[in-house]
C-alpha positions, 0 to 999 in steps of 0.5 A: 500500499502506497504512503502519503506523499512528500517534499523534503525541500534542502541545499545541504545533499546529505541532509537530502539524501539522508532523510530523503532514505529515513522516508522512504524506508517508512513506506511515503513517496518522496522527492527532493527538493535542493530549493525554494526555487526547486520546489515551487516548480515542483509544486506545479505538479505535485502534490504532498500532504507534507513539505519537510523545508530547512528555514535556511536556504539560499535565496527563497528561505523555507519561511518565504517558501511557508508563506507562498505555499499557503498564500498559493489556494492550490497549495494551502491545505499542504503542511508545512514543517521546517527544520531549523536547529533553532527551538528559541521562542521567537524563532517558533513564532515566526515559523507559525507566523509562515503559516507552519504547521509544525516545526522539527530541531536538528540534528534529527532523530533517525530513530523517530523521524518516521513517527514526527512525520506521522505525527504531522499527517494524522492531524490532517482530516479525515478527507484528506489523509488519505492511506497510511503508510504500512509500518516498517519492516524491521529489516528495512527500517535502518539505513543501508550500512554501505549507503551511511558509510559513504555518506559519513566519508563524504561529510567528514573529508568535505568538512575536514578540508573546509576547516583546513581552509578556515585555519588558513583564512582566519587571518585575511579572507574569512567570512564570518557569515558563511561560516556559520552558514556552514555550521548551520548546516554542520549541526543538522548533517552531523547530528543525522551521521551519528557524530555528536561531538562535530555536532556539537563543536559547530554549534559552540562556533556558530555561537562564538561568531555570533558575539561581538566582538568575536573573539579571535582567540577562542575562534581559532581554539573553537576552530582547531578543535573542531578540524581536530574532530573532523581528521579523528572523528569518534566512531558515528553511534546511533545510541537510541533514548531509552525507552522509559526515558522516552515514556517518561518524557513524551509530551511533556513541555518544560520551560527554560529559561534565561539558558543562552542561546546554545546551552538552549538549543542543545537542551532544545534537541535532547528534549525533542529526542524523547519527545518532549517539547520546549518551552524557551522563557525570558528569564529577565520577565517574571514568571506567568502562571498562565504562561506555564500552566502547561509545564512539567517541569523549568529549567533554569540557567543561574548567573550572579544577573539571577540572585533577585529573578522571580523564577527563583523566588520561594512565593512564586506562584510557580515555585510549587513547578519542578525546578533543575538549576543549570551553571557553573559550581561556583553559581550554584554553590553560591546560591541563598540554602532557599533555594538549593531547597527549591531546586530536585536537580543540579546541571554543573556547565559541560553538561551533557545531553544524556545526563540532562535526559536522565536527570529530568526522568528523575524529576518528573519520575519521583515525588519529591518524599520519595525517599529512603525511610529513616530506621529507628533510632537514626539522626536527622542532619547535624551541624556536620552531617557525617559521611563516608567516602569509599573509592580505591582511588588514595587522590581522590579519597584524599582529595574528597575528604578535604573539599567536605571537612572544610564545609564542616562534614566529618567524613570516614574513608573506605578503599574497598567496597567491603570496608565501605558497608562495614563502616556504614552499617557501625557509623550509620552516615547521613550520605555516603560517596561511593565509587563504582569502581572497587576492587571486590564489591563495586559501587553498585552492590555496595548501594544494593545492600545498603538499600537492602538492608534499609540502612537511611543514607543518602548514596552520590554515586563517582563514575568515571563513565555517564553512559546512559545504562551505567546510570539508570543502573545506579538510579535503579538500586536507589542511588540519589545521585552521581559525580562523572568524573574528573569533577570539581569538588566543589560540584561533590559538596553542592551536591551533598548539601543540597540533598543534606538539606531536603 
């Protein structure tokens, strides 16, 4: 059974080909155009149910293309979905004003694109919907490996050549506008092809070029890093968002407040991978309970100017909404205790998308009161809380102990899992900091033993890994938080203080 006709408009050949393959494999009839002008010509003889158009096209851009489609009687019933590397409130509004029926943020998640398109098409009226495409065969769901490898190799070769040319041109003929356009394309293409590091670096360099004046030293360093990423890329990986996280976040609106443009973009991409809906608010404006009523959580960027913001006021009308604070370690640590108590989670600068989704999933999945029950006779947190630290690295052990003691915490240490369990049984500490990789019993096994014995202790895991499966395993066993190595002692202090203050 034939699927609905779709027109893809994108001036990046790799994006165009890859998106076409994805949708053809989903059962859709697909035509492509490399410009808005070509798309308008095709629409004279081809009537798709949906147009998937990149916003930044040469000549006529994607928004103007949308206006022309919607203003023309024979084509105004066609759905138009914008492809964009941005997800800020203003960009969404401009797309809506132009007549777009929706938008998808780059980099596209290859696993969910078909479902996203299906969702848009399902919104059409029954009379216009036409036959639905057949469900994809499991054996045809992914891209042919040979074609994907060809696309990846071409992308790396072209990117390596372009980055090297930019380095040569930096002191003479470097064109910032052309570079921003190319970087914008790379953000989406690299993400599609599985090169998440290149996508992130391209986004960072694009943000540098948008600053005025441009920091030339920072630009050169960023470009060198990007060039090296093309020369020696990490293997492209297609890591799906865990089903449990998608189920928890799907369809939920998440407020993003005060994040820098590049951070808001990264967060939006992460949310859309989990089928959540990012909504951006201006930090300088007071929170509006009506505008926030459908948001399930709020993410606020913390910096020195945030202190008096209504978004961090415990008496605010939106104070009941689960809060995640994002920012530099020193800014988060310096927050007033009342504000720290409002936060359900902390995200330190240099956070990874996987970490953001995992922490957000915890915020939405666990009620505030879901904490280990205190055993009879257990002492509440005091001015000098007791903490057990377990790590087989003596340097880490010494640094963590010194940092915690500087903040008035009484510390006991262990260099292996068995010793850690015995200390926790004997001392009944308020918190335990456990390294995941210890000889004998590892941190997970120690955590499992603590929870099986119902010892009332907060547990923070130290891990050199940030794989989603490892973190989810820790939370499933009952961890209260985790910190990824290398970490700053102040981050650990901030997380412990937040846990112990509750």
